Biopython code that builds the backbone (N, CA, C, O; Angstrom):
import numpy as np
from Bio.PDB.StructureBuilder import StructureBuilder

atoms = [
    (1, "MET", "N", (-55.380, 111.771, 43.323)),
    (1, "MET", "CA", (-55.256, 110.713, 44.155)),
    (1, "MET", "C", (-54.969, 109.404, 43.445)),
    (1, "MET", "O", (-55.666, 109.075, 42.485)),
    (2, "LYS", "N", (-54.001, 108.665, 43.864)),
    (2, "LYS", "CA", (-53.625, 107.373, 43.294)),
    (2, "LYS", "C", (-54.653, 106.341, 43.726)),
    (2, "LYS", "O", (-55.091, 106.345, 44.876)),
    (3, "ILE", "N", (-55.041, 105.456, 42.815)),
    (3, "ILE", "CA", (-55.980, 104.401, 43.211)),
    (3, "ILE", "C", (-55.157, 103.070, 42.928)),
    (3, "ILE", "O", (-54.608, 102.918, 41.837)),
    (4, "ILE", "N", (-55.088, 102.195, 43.841)),
    (4, "ILE", "CA", (-54.424, 100.911, 43.697)),
    (4, "ILE", "C", (-55.335, 100.016, 42.836)),
    (4, "ILE", "O", (-56.536, 99.869, 43.061)),
    (5, "SER", "N", (-54.672, 99.443, 41.854)),
    (5, "SER", "CA", (-55.459, 98.583, 40.975)),
    (5, "SER", "C", (-55.443, 97.103, 41.434)),
    (5, "SER", "O", (-54.626, 96.682, 42.253)),
    (6, "LYS", "N", (-56.330, 96.395, 40.893)),
    (6, "LYS", "CA", (-56.372, 94.932, 41.129)),
    (6, "LYS", "C", (-55.039, 94.252, 40.843)),
    (6, "LYS", "O", (-54.509, 93.439, 41.600)),
    (7, "GLN", "N", (-54.560, 94.656, 39.705)),
    (7, "GLN", "CA", (-53.218, 94.045, 39.280)),
    (7, "GLN", "C", (-52.189, 94.321, 40.318)),
    (7, "GLN", "O", (-51.441, 93.409, 40.670)),
    (8, "GLN", "N", (-52.094, 95.508, 40.832)),
    (8, "GLN", "CA", (-51.151, 95.877, 41.810)),
    (8, "GLN", "C", (-51.363, 95.024, 43.062)),
    (8, "GLN", "O", (-50.395, 94.466, 43.577)),
    (9, "VAL", "N", (-52.512, 94.910, 43.536)),
    (9, "VAL", "CA", (-52.816, 94.062, 44.772)),
    (9, "VAL", "C", (-52.377, 92.679, 44.487)),
    (9, "VAL", "O", (-51.725, 92.082, 45.343)),
    (10, "LEU", "N", (-52.699, 92.073, 43.277)),
    (10, "LEU", "CA", (-52.300, 90.670, 42.917)),
    (10, "LEU", "C", (-50.818, 90.533, 42.892)),
    (10, "LEU", "O", (-50.325, 89.510, 43.366)),
    (11, "GLN", "N", (-50.014, 91.516, 42.358)),
    (11, "GLN", "CA", (-48.606, 91.424, 42.352)),
    (11, "GLN", "C", (-47.981, 91.575, 43.708)),
    (11, "GLN", "O", (-46.977, 90.927, 44.002)),
    (12, "LEU", "N", (-48.569, 92.443, 44.570)),
    (12, "LEU", "CA", (-48.090, 92.526, 45.928)),
    (12, "LEU", "C", (-48.315, 91.136, 46.633)),
    (12, "LEU", "O", (-47.418, 90.597, 47.281)),
    (13, "HIS", "N", (-49.539, 90.602, 46.473)),
    (13, "HIS", "CA", (-49.871, 89.266, 47.102)),
    (13, "HIS", "C", (-48.905, 88.282, 46.636)),
    (13, "HIS", "O", (-48.410, 87.517, 47.464)),
    (14, "LYS", "N", (-48.565, 88.209, 45.360)),
    (14, "LYS", "CA", (-47.618, 87.265, 44.914)),
    (14, "LYS", "C", (-46.172, 87.474, 45.455)),
    (14, "LYS", "O", (-45.450, 86.516, 45.731)),
    (15, "SER", "N", (-45.816, 88.660, 45.581)),
    (15, "SER", "CA", (-44.549, 89.024, 46.128)),
    (15, "SER", "C", (-44.553, 88.597, 47.653)),
    (15, "SER", "O", (-43.524, 88.093, 48.102)),
    (16, "LEU", "N", (-45.590, 88.762, 48.426)),
    (16, "LEU", "CA", (-45.638, 88.395, 49.761)),
    (16, "LEU", "C", (-45.579, 86.798, 49.895)),
    (16, "LEU", "O", (-44.946, 86.199, 50.764)),
    (17, "ILE", "N", (-46.254, 86.289, 49.008)),
    (17, "ILE", "CA", (-46.254, 84.708, 49.033)),
    (17, "ILE", "C", (-44.925, 84.255, 48.768)),
    (17, "ILE", "O", (-44.449, 83.362, 49.469)),
    (18, "ASP", "N", (-44.177, 84.844, 47.702)),
    (18, "ASP", "CA", (-42.792, 84.373, 47.368)),
    (18, "ASP", "C", (-41.869, 84.637, 48.581)),
    (18, "ASP", "O", (-41.012, 83.802, 48.868)),
    (19, "ASN", "N", (-41.999, 85.639, 49.218)),
    (19, "ASN", "CA", (-41.141, 86.047, 50.362)),
    (19, "ASN", "C", (-41.543, 85.292, 51.644)),
    (19, "ASN", "O", (-40.631, 84.834, 52.333)),
    (20, "PHE", "N", (-42.707, 85.134, 51.994)),
    (20, "PHE", "CA", (-43.072, 84.623, 53.285)),
    (20, "PHE", "C", (-43.830, 83.270, 53.238)),
    (20, "PHE", "O", (-44.068, 82.684, 54.294)),
    (21, "GLY", "N", (-44.195, 82.785, 52.107)),
    (21, "GLY", "CA", (-44.941, 81.591, 51.929)),
    (21, "GLY", "C", (-46.425, 81.749, 52.110)),
    (21, "GLY", "O", (-46.882, 82.833, 52.475)),
    (22, "GLY", "N", (-47.178, 80.736, 51.876)),
    (22, "GLY", "CA", (-48.541, 80.808, 51.913)),
    (22, "GLY", "C", (-49.194, 80.280, 50.613)),
    (22, "GLY", "O", (-48.523, 79.725, 49.743)),
    (23, "ILE", "N", (-50.487, 80.466, 50.517)),
    (23, "ILE", "CA", (-51.274, 79.946, 49.388)),
    (23, "ILE", "C", (-51.482, 81.115, 48.381)),
    (23, "ILE", "O", (-51.984, 82.169, 48.772)),
    (24, "ASP", "N", (-51.133, 80.951, 47.199)),
    (24, "ASP", "CA", (-51.325, 81.943, 46.077)),
    (24, "ASP", "C", (-52.639, 81.575, 45.457)),
    (24, "ASP", "O", (-53.097, 80.433, 45.487)),
    (25, "GLY", "N", (-53.225, 82.613, 44.889)),
    (25, "GLY", "CA", (-54.485, 82.508, 44.113)),
    (25, "GLY", "C", (-55.631, 83.269, 44.767)),
    (25, "GLY", "O", (-55.520, 83.720, 45.907)),
    (26, "ILE", "N", (-56.778, 83.410, 44.004)),
    (26, "ILE", "CA", (-57.945, 84.054, 44.496)),
    (26, "ILE", "C", (-59.125, 83.072, 44.218)),
    (26, "ILE", "O", (-59.305, 82.533, 43.126)),
    (27, "ARG", "N", (-59.863, 82.908, 45.254)),
    (27, "ARG", "CA", (-61.091, 82.096, 45.114)),
    (27, "ARG", "C", (-62.215, 82.862, 44.546)),
    (27, "ARG", "O", (-62.979, 82.346, 43.731)),
    (28, "ASP", "N", (-62.349, 84.202, 44.995)),
    (28, "ASP", "CA", (-63.472, 85.002, 44.465)),
    (28, "ASP", "C", (-63.000, 86.424, 44.165)),
    (28, "ASP", "O", (-62.815, 87.258, 45.051)),
    (29, "GLU", "N", (-62.823, 86.642, 42.893)),
    (29, "GLU", "CA", (-62.428, 88.081, 42.470)),
    (29, "GLU", "C", (-63.456, 89.061, 42.736)),
    (29, "GLU", "O", (-63.112, 90.242, 42.783)),
    (30, "THR", "N", (-64.633, 88.759, 42.911)),
    (30, "THR", "CA", (-65.728, 89.738, 43.252)),
    (30, "THR", "C", (-65.446, 90.347, 44.631)),
    (30, "THR", "O", (-65.626, 91.552, 44.810)),
    (31, "LEU", "N", (-65.037, 89.595, 45.547)),
    (31, "LEU", "CA", (-64.702, 90.042, 46.847)),
    (31, "LEU", "C", (-63.470, 90.955, 46.844)),
    (31, "LEU", "O", (-63.408, 91.901, 47.629)),
    (32, "LEU", "N", (-62.535, 90.697, 46.011)),
    (32, "LEU", "CA", (-61.441, 91.638, 45.856)),
    (32, "LEU", "C", (-61.874, 92.931, 45.176)),
    (32, "LEU", "O", (-61.415, 94.018, 45.529)),
    (33, "ASP", "N", (-62.753, 92.797, 44.207)),
    (33, "ASP", "CA", (-63.268, 94.062, 43.572)),
    (33, "ASP", "C", (-63.982, 94.892, 44.538)),
    (33, "ASP", "O", (-63.827, 96.112, 44.594)),
    (34, "SER", "N", (-64.810, 94.192, 45.339)),
    (34, "SER", "CA", (-65.577, 94.903, 46.396)),
    (34, "SER", "C", (-64.599, 95.617, 47.354)),
    (34, "SER", "O", (-64.767, 96.799, 47.654)),
    (35, "ALA", "N", (-63.660, 94.939, 47.788)),
    (35, "ALA", "CA", (-62.688, 95.611, 48.833)),
    (35, "ALA", "C", (-62.013, 96.755, 48.203)),
    (35, "ALA", "O", (-61.835, 97.785, 48.852)),
    (36, "LEU", "N", (-61.618, 96.644, 46.965)),
    (36, "LEU", "CA", (-60.899, 97.835, 46.221)),
    (36, "LEU", "C", (-61.867, 98.998, 46.054)),
    (36, "LEU", "O", (-61.471, 100.147, 46.255)),
    (37, "ALA", "N", (-63.101, 98.746, 45.701)),
    (37, "ALA", "CA", (-64.056, 99.804, 45.419)),
    (37, "ALA", "C", (-64.607, 100.401, 46.776)),
    (37, "ALA", "O", (-65.011, 101.564, 46.788)),
    (38, "SER", "N", (-64.627, 99.700, 47.806)),
    (38, "SER", "CA", (-65.219, 100.223, 49.013)),
    (38, "SER", "C", (-64.657, 101.459, 49.551)),
    (38, "SER", "O", (-65.413, 102.174, 50.208)),
    (39, "ALA", "N", (-63.469, 101.812, 49.377)),
    (39, "ALA", "CA", (-62.881, 102.959, 49.810)),
    (39, "ALA", "C", (-63.398, 104.183, 49.050)),
    (39, "ALA", "O", (-63.191, 105.300, 49.526)),
    (40, "PHE", "N", (-64.015, 104.047, 47.970)),
    (40, "PHE", "CA", (-64.418, 105.069, 47.128)),
    (40, "PHE", "C", (-65.979, 105.326, 47.114)),
    (40, "PHE", "O", (-66.506, 106.112, 46.326)),
    (41, "GLN", "N", (-66.671, 104.587, 48.062)),
    (41, "GLN", "CA", (-68.062, 104.676, 48.085)),
    (41, "GLN", "C", (-68.503, 106.163, 48.401)),
    (41, "GLN", "O", (-67.832, 106.928, 49.094)),
    (42, "THR", "N", (-69.710, 106.480, 47.811)),
    (42, "THR", "CA", (-70.258, 107.818, 48.042)),
    (42, "THR", "C", (-71.686, 107.584, 48.477)),
    (42, "THR", "O", (-72.258, 106.524, 48.224)),
    (43, "PHE", "N", (-72.273, 108.596, 49.145)),
    (43, "PHE", "CA", (-73.732, 108.557, 49.452)),
    (43, "PHE", "C", (-74.166, 110.095, 49.210)),
    (43, "PHE", "O", (-73.645, 111.064, 49.761)),
    (44, "ASP", "N", (-75.164, 110.122, 48.328)),
    (44, "ASP", "CA", (-75.723, 111.414, 48.013)),
    (44, "ASP", "C", (-74.573, 112.404, 47.526)),
    (44, "ASP", "O", (-74.571, 113.578, 47.897)),
    (45, "GLY", "N", (-73.679, 111.928, 46.752)),
    (45, "GLY", "CA", (-72.636, 112.712, 46.199)),
    (45, "GLY", "C", (-71.567, 113.031, 47.124)),
    (45, "GLY", "O", (-70.687, 113.793, 46.725)),
    (46, "THR", "N", (-71.505, 112.539, 48.360)),
    (46, "THR", "CA", (-70.520, 112.797, 49.358)),
    (46, "THR", "C", (-69.688, 111.606, 49.594)),
    (46, "THR", "O", (-70.258, 110.523, 49.726)),
    (47, "ASP", "N", (-68.321, 111.687, 49.667)),
    (47, "ASP", "CA", (-67.443, 110.596, 49.885)),
    (47, "ASP", "C", (-67.760, 110.120, 51.335)),
    (47, "ASP", "O", (-67.831, 110.902, 52.284)),
    (48, "MET", "N", (-67.942, 108.791, 51.427)),
    (48, "MET", "CA", (-68.089, 108.188, 52.701)),
    (48, "MET", "C", (-66.743, 108.101, 53.518)),
    (48, "MET", "O", (-66.754, 108.018, 54.746)),
    (49, "PHE", "N", (-65.629, 108.124, 52.805)),
    (49, "PHE", "CA", (-64.344, 108.059, 53.368)),
    (49, "PHE", "C", (-63.499, 109.271, 52.731)),
    (49, "PHE", "O", (-62.729, 109.035, 51.801)),
    (50, "PRO", "N", (-63.638, 110.458, 53.198)),
    (50, "PRO", "CA", (-63.086, 111.537, 52.480)),
    (50, "PRO", "C", (-61.552, 111.704, 52.530)),
    (50, "PRO", "O", (-60.941, 112.147, 51.558)),
    (51, "SER", "N", (-60.964, 111.359, 53.629)),
    (51, "SER", "CA", (-59.516, 111.546, 53.713)),
    (51, "SER", "C", (-58.757, 110.387, 53.227)),
    (51, "SER", "O", (-59.279, 109.273, 53.192)),
    (52, "ILE", "N", (-57.534, 110.602, 52.848)),
    (52, "ILE", "CA", (-56.661, 109.464, 52.441)),
    (52, "ILE", "C", (-56.452, 108.421, 53.492)),
    (52, "ILE", "O", (-56.332, 107.234, 53.191)),
    (53, "GLU", "N", (-56.407, 108.871, 54.765)),
    (53, "GLU", "CA", (-56.313, 107.940, 55.880)),
    (53, "GLU", "C", (-57.563, 107.106, 55.970)),
    (53, "GLU", "O", (-57.437, 105.897, 56.169)),
    (54, "GLU", "N", (-58.682, 107.606, 55.851)),
    (54, "GLU", "CA", (-59.962, 106.902, 55.926)),
    (54, "GLU", "C", (-60.080, 105.851, 54.761)),
    (54, "GLU", "O", (-60.541, 104.721, 54.918)),
    (55, "LYS", "N", (-59.621, 106.342, 53.607)),
    (55, "LYS", "CA", (-59.694, 105.486, 52.483)),
    (55, "LYS", "C", (-58.722, 104.227, 52.639)),
    (55, "LYS", "O", (-59.104, 103.096, 52.335)),
    (56, "ALA", "N", (-57.479, 104.485, 53.117)),
    (56, "ALA", "CA", (-56.545, 103.496, 53.332)),
    (56, "ALA", "C", (-56.967, 102.553, 54.364)),
    (56, "ALA", "O", (-56.695, 101.357, 54.258)),
    (57, "ALA", "N", (-57.655, 103.050, 55.415)),
    (57, "ALA", "CA", (-58.131, 102.156, 56.538)),
    (57, "ALA", "C", (-59.315, 101.294, 55.992)),
    (57, "ALA", "O", (-59.425, 100.108, 56.304)),
    (58, "ARG", "N", (-60.174, 101.916, 55.188)),
    (58, "ARG", "CA", (-61.262, 101.187, 54.584)),
    (58, "ARG", "C", (-60.732, 100.062, 53.618)),
    (58, "ARG", "O", (-61.228, 98.936, 53.601)),
    (59, "LEU", "N", (-59.777, 100.419, 52.887)),
    (59, "LEU", "CA", (-59.149, 99.414, 51.918)),
    (59, "LEU", "C", (-58.518, 98.346, 52.743)),
    (59, "LEU", "O", (-58.779, 97.171, 52.483)),
    (60, "GLY", "N", (-57.737, 98.644, 53.681)),
    (60, "GLY", "CA", (-57.101, 97.657, 54.546)),
    (60, "GLY", "C", (-58.177, 96.726, 55.200)),
    (60, "GLY", "O", (-58.040, 95.503, 55.219)),
    (61, "PHE", "N", (-59.259, 97.377, 55.736)),
    (61, "PHE", "CA", (-60.313, 96.563, 56.421)),
    (61, "PHE", "C", (-60.906, 95.576, 55.323)),
    (61, "PHE", "O", (-61.050, 94.385, 55.597)),
    (62, "GLY", "N", (-61.246, 96.084, 54.086)),
    (62, "GLY", "CA", (-61.876, 95.203, 53.187)),
    (62, "GLY", "C", (-61.037, 94.097, 52.711)),
    (62, "GLY", "O", (-61.526, 92.986, 52.503)),
    (63, "LEU", "N", (-59.729, 94.368, 52.522)),
    (63, "LEU", "CA", (-58.736, 93.256, 52.110)),
    (63, "LEU", "C", (-58.589, 92.271, 53.288)),
    (63, "LEU", "O", (-58.624, 91.064, 53.049)),
    (64, "ILE", "N", (-58.431, 92.707, 54.500)),
    (64, "ILE", "CA", (-58.206, 91.817, 55.621)),
    (64, "ILE", "C", (-59.546, 91.058, 55.920)),
    (64, "ILE", "O", (-59.518, 89.858, 56.196)),
    (65, "ARG", "N", (-60.670, 91.736, 55.867)),
    (65, "ARG", "CA", (-61.957, 91.054, 56.120)),
    (65, "ARG", "C", (-62.120, 89.832, 55.189)),
    (65, "ARG", "O", (-62.559, 88.755, 55.593)),
    (66, "HIS", "N", (-61.731, 90.072, 53.901)),
    (66, "HIS", "CA", (-61.953, 89.015, 52.923)),
    (66, "HIS", "C", (-60.651, 88.109, 52.674)),
    (66, "HIS", "O", (-60.588, 87.270, 51.775)),
    (67, "ALA", "N", (-59.653, 88.378, 53.555)),
    (67, "ALA", "CA", (-58.382, 87.626, 53.287)),
    (67, "ALA", "C", (-58.625, 86.171, 53.320)),
    (67, "ALA", "O", (-58.175, 85.479, 52.406)),
    (68, "VAL", "N", (-59.278, 85.653, 54.264)),
    (68, "VAL", "CA", (-59.604, 84.239, 54.386)),
    (68, "VAL", "C", (-60.271, 83.702, 53.081)),
    (68, "VAL", "O", (-59.963, 82.637, 52.545)),
    (69, "LYS", "N", (-61.173, 84.527, 52.661)),
    (69, "LYS", "CA", (-61.879, 84.076, 51.445)),
    (69, "LYS", "C", (-61.132, 84.203, 50.080)),
    (69, "LYS", "O", (-61.451, 83.548, 49.087)),
    (70, "LEU", "N", (-60.129, 85.088, 50.120)),
    (70, "LEU", "CA", (-59.315, 85.369, 48.923)),
    (70, "LEU", "C", (-58.386, 84.175, 48.578)),
    (70, "LEU", "O", (-58.195, 83.846, 47.407)),
    (71, "GLY", "N", (-57.794, 83.512, 49.663)),
    (71, "GLY", "CA", (-56.919, 82.417, 49.404)),
    (71, "GLY", "C", (-57.587, 81.384, 48.635)),
    (71, "GLY", "O", (-58.779, 81.150, 48.830)),
    (72, "ALA", "N", (-56.827, 80.678, 47.680)),
    (72, "ALA", "CA", (-57.381, 79.541, 46.848)),
    (72, "ALA", "C", (-57.617, 78.385, 47.763)),
    (72, "ALA", "O", (-58.070, 77.329, 47.320)),
]
sb = StructureBuilder()
sb.init_structure("model")
sb.init_model(0)
sb.init_chain("A")
sb.init_seg("    ")
for serial, (resi, resn, name, xyz) in enumerate(atoms, 1):
    if name == "N":
        sb.init_residue(resn, " ", resi, " ")
    sb.init_atom(name, np.array(xyz, "f"), 0.0, 1.0, " ", f" {name:<3s}", serial, name[0])
structure = sb.get_structure()
């Protein structure tokens, strides 16, 4: 399974800003780290989001939830 890196997210963010405008930068890298890690949470050795679709949805939710806080 491919895991999207923080660097990839930052590059995608920069590309979106360049193409569509907006504010570049990150106010709190910890929130970004949390959003990226949340899709891979486990409990008692079991994936909380076992399918690729669930992981993608959780990742999207985490990024969107913190989007307002991520802008500089």
